[in-house]
ZAZA-415679 format. One record per residue (C-alpha): residue number from 1; residue in one letter; x, y, z. Coordinates in steps of 0.001 Angstrom, whole numbers. Each point is the difference from the previous one (the first is absolute). Layout:
<rec NUM; a; <X; Y; Z>>;
...
//
This chain:
<rec 1; m; <-69378; -121843; 96112>>;
<rec 2; t; <2112; -2118; 2704>>;
<rec 3; t; <-2841; -1598; 1861>>;
<rec 4; i; <1010; -3840; 697>>;
<rec 5; p; <-2642; -2729; -610>>;
<rec 6; r; <-1030; -1813; 3069>>;
<rec 7; h; <1251; -3204; 847>>;
<rec 8; s; <3161; 746; -1579>>;
<rec 9; a; <3449; -1194; 872>>;
<rec 10; a; <3766; 633; -1301>>;
<rec 11; i; <2991; -2369; -257>>;
<rec 12; i; <3394; 1976; -578>>;
<rec 13; l; <2657; -2201; -1003>>;
<rec 14; a; <3249; 849; 1206>>;
<rec 15; g; <1889; -3228; -180>>;
<rec 16; g; <2251; 508; -2900>>;
<rec 17; q; <3921; -315; 195>>;
<rec 18; g; <634; 2897; -2287>>;
<rec 19; k; <2333; -1724; -2100>>;
<rec 20; r; <146; 2890; -2844>>;
<rec 21; m; <471; 2552; 2724>>;
<rec 22; g; <2821; -1850; 1731>>;
<rec 23; r; <-1304; -215; 3181>>;
<rec 24; g; <-3408; -310; 1967>>;
<rec 25; k; <-1976; 2956; -1033>>;
<rec 26; q; <-3288; 181; 2273>>;
<rec 27; y; <1735; 2000; 2514>>;
<rec 28; l; <2136; 2011; -2277>>;
<rec 29; e; <-704; 3918; 853>>;
<rec 30; l; <-1614; 2023; -2328>>;
<rec 31; a; <-15; 3770; 1023>>;
<rec 32; g; <806; -953; 3405>>;
<rec 33; r; <-2552; -2847; 406>>;
<rec 34; p; <-54; -3775; -601>>;
<rec 35; m; <-1599; -848; -3282>>;
<rec 36; l; <-2431; -2656; 1529>>;
<rec 37; e; <-1080; 2697; 2438>>;
<rec 38; l; <-731; 2526; -2731>>;
<rec 39; a; <-1930; -3049; -2076>>;
<rec 40; a; <-2192; -720; 2921>>;
<rec 41; e; <-1091; 3665; 470>>;
<rec 42; a; <-2586; -292; -3077>>;
<rec 43; f; <-1854; -2740; 1944>>;
<rec 44; l; <-119; 1602; 3483>>;
<rec 45; s; <-2797; 2573; -559>>;
<rec 46; p; <-2744; 127; 2727>>;
<rec 47; g; <-2984; -2262; -606>>;
<rec 48; g; <1764; -1632; -2816>>;
<rec 49; f; <1098; -3436; -220>>;
<rec 50; e; <-1239; -2663; 2636>>;
<rec 51; e; <3058; -2140; 89>>;
<rec 52; l; <3643; 720; -852>>;
<rec 53; v; <2742; -2527; -652>>;
<rec 54; v; <3703; 330; -567>>;
<rec 55; v; <2232; -2668; -1282>>;
<rec 56; l; <3478; -1; 1166>>;
<rec 57; t; <3288; -1880; -296>>;
<rec 58; p; <835; -1836; 3092>>;
<rec 59; a; <2831; 2576; 920>>;
<rec 60; d; <-2497; 2904; -264>>;
<rec 61; m; <-2726; -2096; 1800>>;
<rec 62; a; <2312; -338; 2951>>;
<rec 63; r; <1087; 3574; -193>>;
<rec 64; y; <-3170; 1927; -864>>;
<rec 65; g; <-2819; -2404; 319>>;
<rec 66; s; <-1082; 996; 3689>>;
<rec 67; g; <31; 3617; -1282>>;
<rec 68; w; <-2367; -406; -2897>>;
<rec 69; e; <-2323; -2142; 2224>>;
<rec 70; a; <-358; 2908; 2527>>;
<rec 71; r; <-1114; 1971; -2745>>;
<rec 72; g; <-2890; -2101; -718>>;
<rec 73; f; <1642; -2444; -3079>>;
<rec 74; k; <176; -3514; -28>>;
<rec 75; t; <3220; -1570; -980>>;
<rec 76; a; <976; -2984; -2175>>;
<rec 77; p; <3087; -1756; -900>>;
<rec 78; a; <1456; 371; -3747>>;
<rec 79; g; <206; -3007; -1977>>;
<rec 80; p; <2677; -808; -2844>>;
<rec 81; t; <-2409; 1246; -2658>>;
<rec 82; r; <-2337; 3125; -152>>;
<rec 83; m; <-2876; -2391; -315>>;
<rec 84; a; <943; -2041; 3011>>;
<rec 85; s; <372; 3227; 1787>>;
<rec 86; l; <-3584; 995; -1001>>;
<rec 87; k; <-1278; -3199; 1234>>;
<rec 88; n; <1488; 390; 3243>>;
<rec 89; g; <-1614; 3587; 405>>;
<rec 90; f; <-3178; -1246; -1294>>;
<rec 91; k; <-199; -2462; 2705>>;
<rec 92; k; <-79; 2854; 2444>>;
<rec 93; l; <-3320; 1446; -1233>>;
<rec 94; s; <-3193; -455; 1992>>;
<rec 95; g; <-3204; -1452; -1498>>;
<rec 96; g; <-1827; 3126; -336>>;
<rec 97; i; <2347; 1646; -2490>>;
<rec 98; k; <-1537; 546; -3380>>;
<rec 99; l; <2731; 1645; -1810>>;
<rec 100; v; <3737; -118; 32>>;
<rec 101; a; <2736; 2563; -1364>>;
<rec 102; v; <3332; -1647; -580>>;
<rec 103; h; <2855; 2658; -83>>;
<rec 104; d; <3880; -108; -476>>;
<rec 105; g; <1599; 1489; 2909>>;
<rec 106; a; <2454; 1376; -2638>>;
<rec 107; r; <-2616; 2116; -1138>>;
<rec 108; p; <294; 3024; 2510>>;
<rec 109; l; <-1612; 2684; -2183>>;
<rec 110; v; <-3534; -1462; -441>>;
<rec 111; s; <-2682; 2456; 474>>;
<rec 112; a; <-3231; -618; 1859>>;
<rec 113; r; <-2143; 868; -3111>>;
<rec 114; v; <1567; -2834; -1788>>;
<rec 115; v; <-536; -2310; 2978>>;
<rec 116; a; <-3596; 944; 284>>;
<rec 117; g; <-724; 33; -3659>>;
<rec 118; t; <1664; -3508; -522>>;
<rec 119; l; <-2037; -1472; 2884>>;
<rec 120; r; <-3362; 1390; -1113>>;
<rec 121; a; <571; -1401; -3874>>;
<rec 122; a; <926; -3559; 1649>>;
<rec 123; a; <-3108; 191; 2118>>;
<rec 124; a; <-1949; 660; -3443>>;
<rec 125; h; <1781; -2288; -2346>>;
<rec 126; g; <1636; -2633; 2382>>;
<rec 127; a; <3417; 1056; -771>>;
<rec 128; a; <2088; 2996; -858>>;
<rec 129; v; <3387; 1407; -753>>;
<rec 130; p; <1434; 3527; -139>>;
<rec 131; a; <2099; 854; -2979>>;
<rec 132; v; <1665; 2671; -1896>>;
<rec 133; p; <392; 272; -3811>>;
<rec 134; l; <3436; -1104; -1187>>;
<rec 135; k; <2289; 3163; -1082>>;
<rec 136; d; <2686; -2230; -1990>>;
<rec 137; t; <-173; -2016; -2953>>;
<rec 138; v; <308; -3592; 920>>;
<rec 139; k; <1357; -2867; -2114>>;
<rec 140; r; <108; -3697; 207>>;
<rec 141; i; <3490; -1753; 46>>;
<rec 142; s; <1073; -3374; -1562>>;
<rec 143; a; <301; -2950; 2566>>;
<rec 144; d; <3796; 587; 110>>;
<rec 145; g; <17; 3596; 462>>;
<rec 146; t; <1590; 1098; -2989>>;
<rec 147; f; <-2460; 1706; -2046>>;
<rec 148; f; <-3172; 1707; 135>>;
<rec 149; e; <-2781; -1720; -1830>>;
<rec 150; e; <-3097; 1913; 469>>;
<rec 151; t; <-1732; 3172; 1057>>;
<rec 152; p; <-3239; -459; 1896>>;
<rec 153; d; <-2727; 2642; -457>>;
<rec 154; r; <912; 2452; 2954>>;
<rec 155; s; <-3554; 1336; 120>>;
<rec 156; r; <-1359; -3112; 1285>>;
<rec 157; l; <2710; -473; 2685>>;
<rec 158; m; <228; 1421; 3419>>;
<rec 159; a; <2161; -450; 3099>>;
<rec 160; v; <-1458; -1391; 2796>>;
<rec 161; q; <331; 1172; 3655>>;
<rec 162; t; <-1434; -916; 3606>>;
<rec 163; p; <-2207; -145; 1967>>;
<rec 164; q; <-1705; -2923; -2062>>;
<rec 165; c; <-3381; -269; 1426>>;
<rec 166; y; <-2164; -3040; -45>>;
<rec 167; r; <-3208; -1207; 1524>>;
<rec 168; k; <1326; -2512; 2505>>;
<rec 169; d; <-1689; -3113; -1299>>;
<rec 170; i; <1622; 1031; -3459>>;
<rec 171; l; <3407; 404; 1970>>;
<rec 172; a; <-579; -3382; 1858>>;
<rec 173; g; <-503; -1523; -3595>>;
<rec 174; v; <3208; 1622; -1438>>;
<rec 175; l; <2204; -1318; 2801>>;
<rec 176; k; <-1475; -3515; -214>>;
<rec 177; t; <666; 24; -3825>>;
<rec 178; a; <3557; 1200; 54>>;
<rec 179; r; <2692; -2763; -189>>;
<rec 180; a; <2062; -411; 3034>>;
<rec 181; g; <3732; 1090; -493>>;
<rec 182; t; <-1104; 2327; -3143>>;
<rec 183; d; <1382; 3403; 647>>;
<rec 184; y; <-2810; 2052; -1535>>;
<rec 185; s; <806; 3862; -318>>;
<rec 186; d; <-3737; 826; 1112>>;
<rec 187; e; <-2700; -2064; 915>>;
<rec 188; s; <-2625; 1315; -2724>>;
<rec 189; q; <2248; -2182; -2338>>;
<rec 190; v; <-2182; -2765; 1268>>;
<rec 191; l; <-3080; 1762; -846>>;
<rec 192; e; <-148; -1178; -3432>>;
<rec 193; k; <-135; -3518; 749>>;
<rec 194; l; <-3143; 471; 2236>>;
<rec 195; g; <-1806; 2075; -2866>>;
<rec 196; v; <181; 3326; 2024>>;
<rec 197; r; <858; 3100; -1824>>;
<rec 198; p; <1381; 2823; 2435>>;
<rec 199; a; <-1282; 3517; -391>>;
<rec 200; v; <2310; 2677; -1091>>;
<rec 201; v; <408; 2674; 2560>>;
<rec 202; g; <2115; 3079; -1128>>;
<rec 203; s; <2808; 774; 2172>>;
<rec 204; d; <2981; 2581; -2>>;
<rec 205; y; <3646; -279; -919>>;
<rec 206; r; <829; 856; 3637>>;
<rec 207; n; <-1121; -3468; 1161>>;
<rec 208; i; <3532; -1435; -857>>;
<rec 209; k; <1548; -3175; 1276>>;
<rec 210; i; <3334; 468; 1721>>;
<rec 211; t; <2015; -2649; -1771>>;
<rec 212; t; <3551; 1628; -776>>;
<rec 213; p; <1941; 2633; 1562>>;
<rec 214; e; <-980; 2348; -2716>>;
<rec 215; d; <-3650; -432; 988>>;
<rec 216; l; <686; 1525; 3495>>;
<rec 217; i; <1419; 2808; -1740>>;
<rec 218; i; <-3025; 490; -1900>>;
<rec 219; a; <-2370; -550; 2958>>;
<rec 220; e; <1831; 2628; 1968>>;
<rec 221; a; <-518; 2500; -2679>>;
<rec 222; f; <-3838; -726; 104>>;
<rec 223; m; <-146; 361; 3639>>;
<rec 224; n; <2163; 3406; -29>>;
<rec 225; e; <-2490; 1351; -2556>>;
<rec 226; k; <-3001; -918; 2046>>;
<rec 227; k; <1521; 1790; 3138>>;
<rec 228; e; <755; 2894; -2071>>;
<rec 229; k; <-3519; 305; -1436>>;
<rec 230; k; <-1279; -343; 3755>>;
<rec 231; e; <2287; 2619; 1277>>;
<rec 232; t; <-1115; 2372; -2811>>;
<rec 233; a; <-3497; -763; 361>>;
<rec 234; g; <-337; 1411; 3370>>;
<rec 235; r; <-1515; -1238; 3264>>;
<rec 236; m; <-3433; -541; 1117>>;
<rec 237; r; <-1239; 2761; 2702>>;
<rec 238; f; <-3255; -26; 1525>>;
<rec 239; g; <-2304; 2596; 1756>>;
<rec 240; f; <-3163; -101; 1972>>;
<rec 241; g; <-2768; 2772; -106>>;
<rec 242; y; <-3174; 903; 2013>>;
<rec 243; d; <-2587; 2350; -214>>;
<rec 244; i; <-3362; 748; 1623>>;
<rec 245; h; <-2800; 2298; -628>>;
<rec 246; r; <-3364; 536; 1347>>;
<rec 247; l; <-3138; -336; -1858>>;
<rec 248; v; <-2450; 2864; -289>>;
<rec 249; e; <-2906; 1069; -1938>>;
<rec 250; g; <312; 2408; -2976>>;
<rec 251; r; <3231; -1277; -1388>>;
<rec 252; p; <743; -2499; -2657>>;
<rec 253; l; <1451; -3379; 866>>;
<rec 254; v; <3099; -310; -2058>>;
<rec 255; l; <2159; -3315; 655>>;
<rec 256; g; <3178; -789; -2388>>;
<rec 257; g; <-1205; 2630; -2319>>;
<rec 258; i; <-3414; -1423; -421>>;
<rec 259; k; <-3356; 1823; 1065>>;
<rec 260; i; <-2187; -2357; 1807>>;
<rec 261; e; <-3652; 774; 274>>;
<rec 262; y; <-759; 419; 3743>>;
<rec 263; p; <-1850; 2535; 2102>>;
<rec 264; k; <3300; 998; 1850>>;
<rec 265; g; <3515; 901; -1089>>;
<rec 266; l; <3376; 92; 1766>>;
<rec 267; l; <934; 3315; 1289>>;
<rec 268; g; <3403; 1480; -423>>;
<rec 269; h; <1993; 2908; -1360>>;
<rec 270; s; <291; -1571; -3363>>;
<rec 271; d; <-2763; -2402; -1128>>;
<rec 272; g; <805; -2373; 2648>>;
<rec 273; d; <908; -3213; -1960>>;
<rec 274; v; <1267; -2111; 2703>>;
<rec 275; v; <1389; -2627; -2475>>;
<rec 276; l; <2025; 2253; -1813>>;
<rec 277; h; <1332; 1739; 2897>>;
<rec 278; a; <1014; -3415; 1600>>;
<rec 279; v; <1364; -1087; -3135>>;
<rec 280; c; <1982; 2922; -496>>;
<rec 281; d; <1481; 302; 3393>>;
<rec 282; a; <1051; -3697; -489>>;
<rec 283; l; <2043; 942; -3120>>;
<rec 284; l; <1588; 2915; 1571>>;
<rec 285; g; <851; -2144; 3075>>;
<rec 286; a; <1554; -2440; -2254>>;
<rec 287; v; <2694; 2489; -1314>>;
<rec 288; a; <50; 1823; 3410>>;
<rec 289; a; <-1446; 3080; -1203>>;
<rec 290; g; <-2331; 1114; 2839>>;
<rec 291; e; <-3927; -11; -547>>;
<rec 292; i; <-2637; 1721; -2125>>;
<rec 293; g; <-394; 2848; 2548>>;
<rec 294; i; <3415; 1138; -498>>;
<rec 295; y; <-853; 1140; -3575>>;
<rec 296; f; <-3587; 621; 121>>;
<rec 297; p; <-340; 1573; 3462>>;
<rec 298; p; <-3602; 330; 1315>>;
<rec 299; t; <623; 3682; 957>>;
<rec 300; d; <304; 938; -3875>>;
<rec 301; l; <-3217; 1307; -901>>;
<rec 302; t; <803; 258; -3510>>;
<rec 303; i; <-437; -3747; -215>>;
<rec 304; m; <-3326; -475; 1716>>;
<rec 305; g; <-1951; -2798; -1762>>;
<rec 306; l; <3025; -1053; -1706>>;
<rec 307; s; <-432; -3305; -2088>>;
<rec 308; s; <2189; -3011; 1608>>;
<rec 309; s; <996; -1018; -3420>>;
<rec 310; t; <2185; 3283; -285>>;
<rec 311; i; <1717; -1228; 3194>>;
<rec 312; a; <765; -2983; -1616>>;
<rec 313; e; <1381; 1683; -3017>>;
<rec 314; k; <2236; 1823; 2350>>;
<rec 315; v; <1291; -3236; 1729>>;
<rec 316; l; <711; -1531; -3261>>;
<rec 317; e; <2514; 2979; -693>>;
<rec 318; i; <1467; -685; 3353>>;
<rec 319; l; <565; -3604; -783>>;
<rec 320; k; <1382; 714; -3590>>;
<rec 321; a; <2622; 2665; 1519>>;
<rec 322; r; <866; -2727; 2382>>;
<rec 323; k; <573; -2652; -2621>>;
<rec 324; a; <-2679; -2184; 1361>>;
<rec 325; s; <-2733; -1891; -1770>>;
<rec 326; i; <-3322; -1547; 1558>>;
<rec 327; i; <161; -3760; 132>>;
<rec 328; n; <-3689; -812; 1615>>;
<rec 329; i; <-2455; 1579; 2190>>;
<rec 330; d; <-2184; -1530; 2833>>;
<rec 331; a; <-2921; 1825; 1355>>;
<rec 332; t; <-2627; -833; 2614>>;
<rec 333; i; <-2829; 2246; 766>>;
<rec 334; v; <-1716; -155; 3373>>;
<rec 335; a; <-3802; 1042; -393>>;
<rec 336; e; <-3236; -1054; 1507>>;
<rec 337; e; <-1988; 1635; -2886>>;
<rec 338; p; <-129; 88; -2752>>;
<rec 339; k; <458; -3463; -1150>>;
<rec 340; l; <3199; 141; -2083>>;
<rec 341; k; <581; -3173; -1452>>;
<rec 342; p; <-2096; 761; -3080>>;
<rec 343; h; <2549; 2815; -439>>;
<rec 344; y; <3244; -1942; 236>>;
<rec 345; e; <401; -10; -3866>>;
<rec 346; n; <-784; 3418; -678>>;
<rec 347; i; <2381; 1403; 2871>>;
<rec 348; r; <2885; -2609; -1170>>;
<rec 349; q; <-292; 1437; -3370>>;
<rec 350; s; <-44; 3429; 912>>;
<rec 351; v; <2974; -117; 2286>>;
<rec 352; a; <1900; -2011; -2733>>;
<rec 353; r; <-1000; 2800; -2395>>;
<rec 354; i; <1310; 2739; 2261>>;
<rec 355; l; <3136; -1841; 1084>>;
<rec 356; k; <728; -1224; -3866>>;
<rec 357; l; <17; -3452; 968>>;
<rec 358; d; <-1175; -3277; -1103>>;
<rec 359; l; <-3047; -1188; 1474>>;
<rec 360; d; <1480; -3233; 1376>>;
<rec 361; n; <2589; 2324; 2094>>;
<rec 362; v; <-3008; 1710; 1939>>;
<rec 363; s; <-2012; -1798; 2810>>;
<rec 364; v; <-3169; 1411; 1838>>;
<rec 365; k; <-2207; -1488; 2430>>;
<rec 366; a; <-2114; 1002; 2886>>;
<rec 367; k; <-867; -1130; 3622>>;
<rec 368; s; <-2592; 1184; 2465>>;
<rec 369; r; <693; 1082; 3898>>;
<rec 370; e; <-3083; -2352; 1128>>;
<rec 371; g; <-1999; 3053; 1302>>;
<rec 372; l; <3199; 995; 2178>>;
<rec 373; g; <1305; 3482; 482>>;
<rec 374; e; <-409; 2975; -2323>>;
<rec 375; v; <299; -2099; -3109>>;
<rec 376; g; <-2535; -2642; 1307>>;
<rec 377; h; <-2443; 2523; 500>>;
<rec 378; g; <84; 1538; -3439>>;
<rec 379; d; <1907; 3189; 1023>>;
<rec 380; a; <3286; -500; -1881>>;
<rec 381; i; <1916; -2041; -2566>>;
<rec 382; v; <3465; -976; 544>>;
<rec 383; c; <2610; -1359; -2681>>;
<rec 384; y; <3119; -2051; 421>>;
<rec 385; a; <2764; -386; -2802>>;
<rec 386; v; <2959; -1597; -644>>;
<rec 387; a; <2227; 894; -2976>>;
<rec 388; g; <3001; -1640; -1643>>;
<rec 389; v; <2725; 1745; -2023>>;
<rec 390; l; <3175; -678; -1660>>;
<rec 391; k; <2523; 2698; 631>>;
//
């Protein structure tokens, strides 16, 4: 779940000098794109953050500031320390903001899942920090750096990441409490002085901070792995289906493989199931495989009265042969009578069962024609369907 809580803002800190990198790093390219651009993507989902602030060095402000502002970001100048930069970014937030995510611009691989999960935890607990368990043994060294003195219990230690998220009032308290001129590695260090314990949010090891040239190599490897997975996973394709059948007496009414009690049924060469017919045509369309009439022609008298679930089985075979898998189905039935809302769930479950899908990947709904046309007069039922497949 990646829904961002309401009244949230993000501050992306990109004012570091990159001393360990040997050069400014925010605009170093990673897989052909500036690192800061990649870091910002996780915060740009539609309907997400209400305000976005990017904190830039003076040189980057002059060169790139107008471009960020054109994309809806506010900009703030970097200060001499991380905390000073955060204070400058915090001043740009409006009074309506309730939650704030603070992210390092040098973490370009953060996922939208981690961002949203940390924000939700902050809303519940006041503050939250993403982290991963330590892989290596950690030792404490002597004051002069000559000897190892102690081995802390690794099971109680985690490596923290960003975005570190806060209720706005708590972050304001952090900024007020922080000692001027002190270069904190992250603002959550100050929480202990305020008696606030940030919640732990499980993150992933890909959310690395680019600090040294070796980190760039690791990040490139992660991005190439992601690209390869995307390429081998196939691509989304969509199909549209439509069907209409006349209502007549003496026929059973079958919709989505479910028999519905009604004095009339749908006239057709098969059982007249407009839902499965529209869905099957949508699936065939998604893989450019024609329509069901090609495989089950109405001139073939041997299939008179055929169950539409058999038609669906044939369509599944075609999809399998073309190495396509169904992602979701959305069907809209248009009927004046009978009222279909009480049957939504049964039809959904039946379609999901026939197509071997999880129930939450099938949507079924119905509309009326408000008395207009043959459907509005109760003479016919129509179904429209959209199908998404991965091929």
